[in-house]
Each structure stands twice: as structure tokens, then as C-alpha cells.
N, C-alpha and C positions, 0 to 999 in steps of 0.2 A: 218236754217241760212246758207247762201251760204258761201263758203270759203273766198269770198271777204269780207264778213261782219264779219268773225270770228275774235274775239279780239286777238291781238298779245300779246305774253308773255312779261312781263316787264323784264327789265334787271336783277332785283333781282330774278325773277322766273327762268330765263335762267341760272343764276349763281347757284341757288339752284339745278336745274335739272342736271347741269354739275357735281356738287359736288356729288350728289347721284349716278350718273353713275360711277364716279371715285371710290367712295366708294365700289360700287358693284364689280367693276373690281379688286380692291385691295383685297376684301374678297375672291373672286374666286381664285386669285393668291395665297393667303395665304393657302386656303384649298388644292390647287394643290401641293404647296410646302410641306405642312404637310403630305399629302398622300405619296409623293415621299420619304420624310425622313423616314416615317414608313416602306415603302417597302424596302428601303435600310437597315434600322435597322434590320428588320426581315430577310432579306437576309444574313446579317452578322451573325445573331444569328444562322440561319439554317446552314450556312457554318461552323461555330464554332462547332455546335453539330455534324455535319458530320465528321469533323476532329477529334473531341474527341472520336467519335464512332470508327473510324479507329484505332486511337491510342490505345483505350481500347482493340480492337480485337487483335492488334499486341502484346500488352503487355500480354494479356491473353494467346494467342497462345505460346508466348515465355516462359511464366511461366510453361505452361503445358509441352512443349517440353523439358524444362530444369529441370523439377521436379525430385527429387531424385528417383532412381530406387531401387527396393527391391533387397536384396542380393540373395534371393532364388527364383527359378522359374522353370517352366517345359521346357523340350526340345520339339522342334516341332516334330510332327510325321514325319518320313522319314529323321531324322537328328540324329547325334550322340552326346554324351556328351562332345566331344572335340570341338564342335562348327562347325562341318562339315556336308556337304551334298555330298554324293558320287554318281556320275553319272556313269551309265553303258551304254549299247547300246541304241541308239535312245532316248526315253524319260524316260527310266527306271532309278529309283533311288533305292539305297539300303534301305530296310525297317529297322526300328529300334523299339526296345521296349520302351514304355513310361518311362521316367526317370525325375529326378529332379536334378538341379545343384545348388551349393551355392558358391558364390565367396569367402566366408570365408574359404573354403576348399583348395583354391589355395595357394601354398607356395609363400613366398615373392620372388620378382625378384632378381636375382644375381646382385651384385654390378658391375660386369664386364661381358661382353658377353663371354660365354664359347668358347673355341677353336672349339669344335664340338657341334653343336646344335642337340639335339635329341627331336623329337616331339612325343607326345603320339599317339599311334595308327599308327605310320609311318613305322613300321617294315615290311620288305618284307615277303611274305607268299608263300611257295612252292606250285606249282600247280595253282596259281592264277595269273591274269593279273598283269602287272607291276603297282605298286601303285604310283600315282602322287598326292601329296597334295599341294595345293596352298593357302597360307594366303594372302587375298586381302582386300583392303579397297575401298569402292565404290566411294570415292572422290579422290582417289590416281591416278594422271595422268600416272605414270609409270605402274600401274596395268592395266589401260585401254590399254596402248600401247602394253604391253606384251600379254594381253588377245586377243586383236584384231589381232595382228600379227600371233598368233599361233592357233586361234580359229578353222580354217578349218582343219588343220592337226591333232589337238588333237581330234576334233570331229570324223574324219575318223578313227583314231586309237581306239577311244572308241567304235565306231560302229562296228569295226572289232573284238572287244573283246580282244584287245591287252593291253589295259590299263583300269584302273578305275581312274576316275578323281574326286578328292574331293576338294571342295572349302570351306574354313573356313573364312568367313567374320569377320573382326574385326573393332574396333572403335578407332584405333590409332589416326586418324586425326579428331576426334571430336573437337579438339582444333583449327582446321582450318575451322570451321563452327560456326556460331552464334547460331545454333539450334541443335547441336550434330547430324549433318546429317549422318555421317558414321554409327552410331548406329541405327538411324531411318531407313535408307535404308536397313541395315542388318535385322532389325526387320521385315520390310515389306516383304523382300525376305523369311524370315522364315515363315511368315504368309501364303505366297503363297505355299511353299513346304508342309506346314502342311495340307492344304486343297486341293491343286491342284498340286501334285508333277509332273504331266506330263507337267505343264506349267512353271516349275521352270527355265529351261534353257532359255525360251523366255523372262521371266521377268528379269532374270540375265543379259542377253544380252542388254535388253532395258535400264537397269540402267546405263550400261557403255556407250551406244550410246547417252544417254541424260545427261551424267555426268556434273554436275555443276562445276563452277570454285571454287577453294579453297578460303577461306576467306569470303564467303558469307553465306547466309542462307540455301543454298541448295534447293532441290525440296520440296515444301510443302507437308504435309501429304495428303491433299486432292488430289494432283496430283499423289502421289504414289498409292493411292487407285484407281484412274482413270486408271493408267498404268496397274494395275493388271487386271482390267476389259478389257482393250484394248487387252491384250494377251489371253483373254478367261478364266482367272482364276475365281474361286468362289469369292464372295464378302469378302473382308478382312477388311472392315471398322471398325468393333468392335475390331478386333485383333490389328489393328494399334492404335486406340484410347486408348485402355487399355494398350498399350505397353507390350503385352502378353509375348513376347520373348526377351525383353530387358535384363532381368537378364541372360538369356542364352548367349546373345551377350557379356555382360560384363564379364561373366565367360570365354568365349573363348578368349576375349581380354587379360585378366589378365593371363590366362594360357599360351598364346603365349609369353607374356613378361617374365613370370617365366621360360619358356623354353630357353630364350635367344634371342628371335626374337625382333629386335628393329625397323624394318621398313618393309614396304610392297612394292612390292610383295616378298614373301619368298616361294620358291618352293622346294619341296623335292621329289626326285625320289628314290623309294625303300629305304626311310629313309635317304638318303644322300642329303644335301642341294646343290641346283644348284648355281653355282657361279655368275650367272647374266651376264656373259661376253660372254659365248659361245652360240651357237644356241640351244635353248631349245628343239625344236623338234628333232634335231640331237642327243642330249644327251639322250633323252627318247628312241629313236630308238636303240641307243647303249645298253641301259639297256635291251631292249626287246630282242635284239640279244644275249646278254650275258646270259640272263635267259633261252632262248630257247636252247642254246648250253649246259648249265649246266644240263638241264633236261634229 
């Protein structure tokens, strides 16, 4: 049959065909809208799961970082029971015998600061280099300022054998961090000196160069571990995760407070506390000259 002779649709048939086409379009649109809603819904669910995962990680990390620390623990190799690491010439540190410290052995802090603060192990020794002991906190801005300003001159005096330089990191400013950063950083430094004493100075300097602002969370443990690798130290991951030397840090912190130290930096030259107002390097040189004259 030719197109000319093909029967034309009736009005009813055309109406039915139009309705069917409209129905098919509506169904297609409904399916499209349904798929879109499902995709949006699953996207919201995925985003919510991601947010909850992040929150869980943050909470877990915070719980771990703020978990109670044991009263008793080991001293790091190459560190003393007073919480100090003593630097000699170049990368040499004073070796020490293994020991255990317990915060319950530290006497209670005095109600008022004594007129003269005497720190354990700070006494001058005849025939030995001038002894310089510095209590520092890795989140303390004044500590960074003093350390940076005097680093070169103190390194030169140390390399010349004129002084021994002992750093005693404390956690006074844990309250200025949401994750006890002062103690965490001190523990990481202890982990480095325990296994890689020749890298201690480099790690110590890097902690101050990247010092975080007070009041925040500080540098995360994962970054402290990476910083140790950055300076060439042995892996300290398990040492940091287990908080191996946090009892030692706590002991040093409480012992400092018990001695009458209330803030950092607190520097002692041959057992006498530096006043913080005069030039530190000049005062150390004065002690060197006096000791040389007396010998």
C-alpha cells in the first residue's frame, strides 16, 4: 500500500498516542529524578561517614595523647636521672648508666620560690669545663629566642671544650597545648638521644625551628617521627607511640618545680641561676675566665 493510500489515524488514536508518549516521558523523568535523589543521598551518607571517620581519628588520637602516664619509667640512654642530656664537643653526648625514675620520689614543690634555686647535678666541678644547664620547653617562645640568639656562640664554646651544655626539657607548658605537646616533643627528643645520640642536636634545633604556636595542638606525633628521619636518626616510631620516656619527662618536670623553677628558660652557670637580663654568652665567658684564673 502506497503512503497515499495508507489510512490516517483517527483523532482518538492520535490522542491515545500522544498520551502514551507523555506517559513515557513522565516515567523517564521520574526515573531520572529518583536516580539523582539516590546519588545525592548516598553522597550525603558518604560525606557523613568521612566526617565521622575524621572525628573518630581525632578523638582517638586525643585520647591516646592525653592518656595517663605511668609514674615510673626508664631514662634514655645518654641522658641522666635529672632529665638532662649533656652535650660536649661536636656531636658527643655524655654517656650514662641505665636507670629508672619515679615521680613519687620527687618531693612536693615549695609553696614559694626559694631566694636561691639549687638544681640537682648543677654544682661546679674542678678541672672540668664550665657547666651550663638549661631548663627549656619546646613550645616556649622565650626558650626559642634565647636558644637561637646564643646557639652559635654556645656551640663554639662547647666545641672548644670550654663548657658542657646540658638541656633539661620539661612539660611546664602542656597546659598551653591541647595534646600535651611540650611533653610529647620532649619524649621524641629522648627517643632520638636514646638511639641516635649523634643526631640529638640536629633534632633539638629542628624542634625549635618549627616551634608551633602556644594554645594549639602542636606538631602531631607522625610529624615528630618524620622529623627524626629527616635529620637522619634511627626510627623512633615505636618509642613515640609507646610514650617510652614520658615518665622520665614528668619526673624532670616535677623535679624542676620542686627545686623552685617556675618558668622556662631557666639557665644555670656553674650552679648559679642566670638572671635573664644580661647577655648569656658574656656571663658564661666570665665564668670561664674566673675558673681559668682560679685553677
